[in-house]
C-alpha positions, 0 to 999 in steps of 0.5 A, a space after each residue: 942804113 939799108 941792109 939785107 938780113 941773109 942766111 949769113 948774117 947782114 949784107 950792106 948794100 950801102 953806107 954813109 961817107 962820114 963813117 970811117 968804118 963804112 968803106 973797110 967794111 964795104 970793101 970787105 963784103 964786096 970781096 966776098 962777094 967776088 969771091 962768091 963768082 959775083 962781079 962787084 965794086 964799092 964807089 962813092 955817091 956824091 948824091 946822098 954822100 954815101 958808099 955802095 957796092 954796085 955791079 961792076 960795068 962791063 967794057 963796050 966791045 
């Protein structure tokens, strides 16, 4: 598991899709980041079979 440690604790960037706790944990992390002003979303990546937090893509004008 790849993680980054900060003053708030462990912030996950991605977790394996095979663990049923991964998606709820990342959804919670993304909600916290969005509340703090970041614009992120959780997506599934077939490459690596994992859920990831990524910046939300901006729509083209």
